[in-house]
N, C-alpha and C positions, 0 to 999 in steps of 0.2 A: 218871389219869395222863392228863397237858389235853397237847395241840400245843404251847401257847403255853409248856409249859415244854419242851419241846423247843425250842424256837424260844432263849427262854433261855439252857440251854444249847449252843448251838450258840452265838448274841453273842457268849457271854462267853470262846469259844474262839480266836473269830475278830477281837475286838477285843481279847483278853490283858488286859480289865478291866471290870471288873463296874459302874462309870459308866460308863464310853462303849456297854457293852451294853447300860444300861438306858435311856441315852437314841436309841438306838438301836431296844428295843422299846416306845418310849411310855411308859415305866413308870416308875414311882421304885427305887431302888436296893434298896430293905427287900422290893419285892416281889417282883425281881427274884432276890433273895437267898432267901424266905421258899420261891419256888418252885423252887426247885432244891435246896432244903434236905426240901422235900416227896416230888421226885422219887426222891430216895435213899434217904428213908426209904421207895419203892413199890417202888425196888426192888432196898435193898434191900444197895448198895453203898454207897462210898465216890465221887464222881464230881470229887474235885478233892482235888489235897495242898496243906495247909494248916499255917501255921505261927503259929507267936502271933500270938493277937491275928483267927485266923480269913486272916489272909493269905497271899494267893495265890499257891502255889508250881507250879503245873505241876497239868497233868490226871494221870490214872489210865492205867490200862491198862482198863478195866472204862469208865472214862468217851470213849475213845476209842472201843470198841468200841458203848455209846450211844449215841455222837455221831456215831459212821457211819450205824447204826439210824436215827438221829434223822435225819439228815438224805435219806433215801430217805423214808422218810416224810412228809415235808416238800411233798418233791418230787413225791411222788405224789400229794395233799391237794389242791397247787395245780392239777395238772394234773384234777384231775378235779371243779373246780370254774373251772378254760378253757375245760372240755369241756360244761359246762351251758352255764354262759356264751355259750358258740361256740354253742350247740343253739338258747340264744333269742333271737337274736342283737346278742349284747350283749355283745361277748370283750374283755375290757379286761387290763392288766397289763403286763410288762416281757419282753419277747425281749430276752437275754443273750445276747453273742455275744462267741465271745472268735477275737483272728485274729492273724497275726504282723505285723510292722511294713510289709512290703511289700504288705500290700493297702487299704491306704487310701484308694485310686482304686479299688478295686474295689465297695464295696460302698456307694457311696451308688445303684448304678441298682438290686441289691439290697434297700434302703431303702427306696427312693423305692417303688417299686413295693407292696414289704411294708405298709408306711405308706399304702398310697391303697389297696387291698383289705380293710386290718381297721386304719382312722381310728382306732379308744378304745387300739392300743395302742401303747408309747414300747416307744424299743430303749437298750438298754447295748451300744456295747463298749468293747470293754477291749483292747490291743493289749500282746498279750504272746510271750514264747518258748512253744517247747511242751513244754519241763516244768511252765509255769502251766496254762497249754492243759490241758495232761492230770488235773491238781489240781483244774480249773476242772468238766472232766466227769465224772470220778469223787466227785466233793463236790456237783453238781449247781448250783453258784453259776452254773453257764453253760449253757442250753442246748445250742446248735452251737461250730461253732469252724471258721474256714475256714484251712488249711494245703496245707503240700507232699503229694499222696498218695504220698507214699515213702513216709514217714512215721508211716503205719496201723499198724504193729506198735509203734513207741514208744507212740503211742496207747489201745494196750493193745485192751476190748471194745468196742469202736462199729462204727457204720455207716458209710463215705463213699461221698459225690455226686461223682465227679470233674464242675468247672461250665465250667471252662477252663486251656488253656496258656501260663506262662510261659517270657520267654524275656530278655535282658540285652543292655544296648548300655553303650557306654562316653558319658560326658556327660561333655565338653570345650569349653574357653571358646572363646569364638569370634573366634578370633585368624588372623592372620595366620597363624602353622604349619596351622592346620587350615581352611584355606577351600580345596582343592579337595578334602578328605577328607571319603568318605563312609562309609570302613568302614575296620575295623584289625581284625590277626591276636591273641590274647589275648598274643602273644608280643612281638610290636612295643608293646601297651602296657603291658606289665613295663617299661619304661625311661621312662616317662614319674611325676611325680610325684605319690602318689595320697594321696586320704581316705578313707578305709575305715569299713565299720563295727567292731561289737568283734569282735576271735575268739570269744565265749560265742555270738554268733548264729548264728542258721541259715544263715542267707542269706553269712555270709563265712564259713562253713565252704567253702560248694560255692563259690566263687567263689575260695578258697584255693584246693582240689581244683583248680580248672579250669586256676588259673595250672598248678599243678604236672604237670597232664595235657600242655601246650604245654611244657613243658623248664625253666619258668622260679618265679620268686619273686619277692614284692610285701613291701614292706618302707611301711608308709604313714607320715607325716606327721601326719595326723591320723586319730585312732579316735573314731565317735562311735556311739551305739545309734539314731540321727536316720537318716531319709538323708534327709528333706528338711535337717536341719542339714548334709548330705556335699552336698544343690547347692548351697546357698546356698553354703558352702569353692566350687566351682566357678565360682560366679556370681559374687562379689567375689575371687579370690583366681588360682594358673596353680595351685594342681590337679584332680586331676582323679580320678572315681565312675566304679564300675561302678551301671547302676543298671534296677531291672524295666521294660523295654522298654514299659509298658501306663504306666507317670509319664511319659510324654513327649503323654499327652493331655491334660494338665491345661494350659487356656491360660494362655497371660501369667507363666506361674511357670519359663519358661527364659530372659527375656533374660539376653544375654549367653552365652548357652552354645549349644550341639549336639548331637548325639546320634550317632553315630558305629553300624553295626553290628555287632558283634565275633561273630567269628568264628575257624578250624581249634581249636576246634571253634565250632559254632553251639549255645548251652546251652537244652535248651524242658529246662518241668518243670511235669510236672502235677497241678496245682491243687484242690481236694478240696472238701467243704461234709463235716463228720465232725460224728455223735451217737450218744449211748448208745444203744447197744439194750436192748431194753426188750420186755416181753412185751403189756403196753399202751400206744399211742402217746404220748406226750407233744404236748398241744398243740401249745407254742413250737415246737418242732423240727421239727415236720410241715408247719409254713407254711414256715418258715426252705425248707426243702427241696420243697416245691412251687414256690417261689417260682423258687428256684435254679435246679432242674430245668427252670425251661417260660422261664427269659431264656438255658440255653445250651441247650436244643434247639434255640431258632428262631434261635439264632443271635448273637440279641442282646446277649449280652453280648460276643465275641467281637471285632461292631460298634463296640461300643464300648470296647471296650481299641484295637483293634490297628486301626481301620477294615471297610468291608464286604467287601475285597476278601483279607482278610486269611485264610491258611489251614495248617495246622498239622499238617504227615504223622507219622508214627510213628517216634519214639525211634531212627534208627539211623543206619550208616553211610551208608547206600545212596540216602536222602531227605536228609542235610543238603544239599545243592547245591540241593535245590527246594524243602525249608524256606527257609532260607540267599534266593531270589531269593524266595520273596511272600513274606518280612518285606519286602524294598526294597520290593518291589511296593505293601505295605498302604501302608509311609512315605513311596510316594511320591521312588523317588530311582530311577528307573528312565525 
């Protein structure tokens, strides 16, 4: 059995096509097919369901099991290669990160520090939901992920490092209606016309549950999976949207809009870096953890997202007023 045979198997499953899998592996299709047939002979099992003319109809239960072990073997081999390369001061390769869409303004500062410390690395960022994040961590197609700490149980056997606290604001058109308005309750916000994320997205569920907590409900005029698209809706139409407050730190993106601070309640969600628990440390996830921990503990990440005066207390009713005042101070609204 060769490592290449396992790579061929995983590629066919993920591409669902022998031709595309061969292209991905940089081999001819006959070479890939022969490699998989040899793997079947060595293991004494059939990996794929085949029909007339050897047409692929799916993967067998044995094939799923071999693929699961294959991904682990490939991941560990890559980790071994990366560890040796790092010892020799020649670390190259790709760091793959999965992240919730709302994390897009957070990643540049983390990735910039990683690229500076490890110039030989390239980075692949995938903005996906928690279901896809779990799959990616389980099958080792991503090294780590950034999402809400409260989702730790749903992601399974993972370590988590809290790195910052997210809060939310209401993006509105910069019109006379909101000229002297700096803050708004969720209940009052519910009376406005909305563009929101799709209901299948985790952030939308947070928004809906907060409106429910405030005793109201919102039926949006437009739904989208893109926060940036929702922001453009506010920029060019009468619609409002709810955004993570750190999106306000993106220069030039808010022409024609303004952000109101949402209160009653103030929503705060801890965000963390997740990676798979393993007996042997994986170099790529370790690099992401070290850099993220450094940025979080030094306060640089919070300063980048909210400003140098930002303070986030624990999420309880007693601290709501203090937390809200701190957000206002960081936003320069006091």
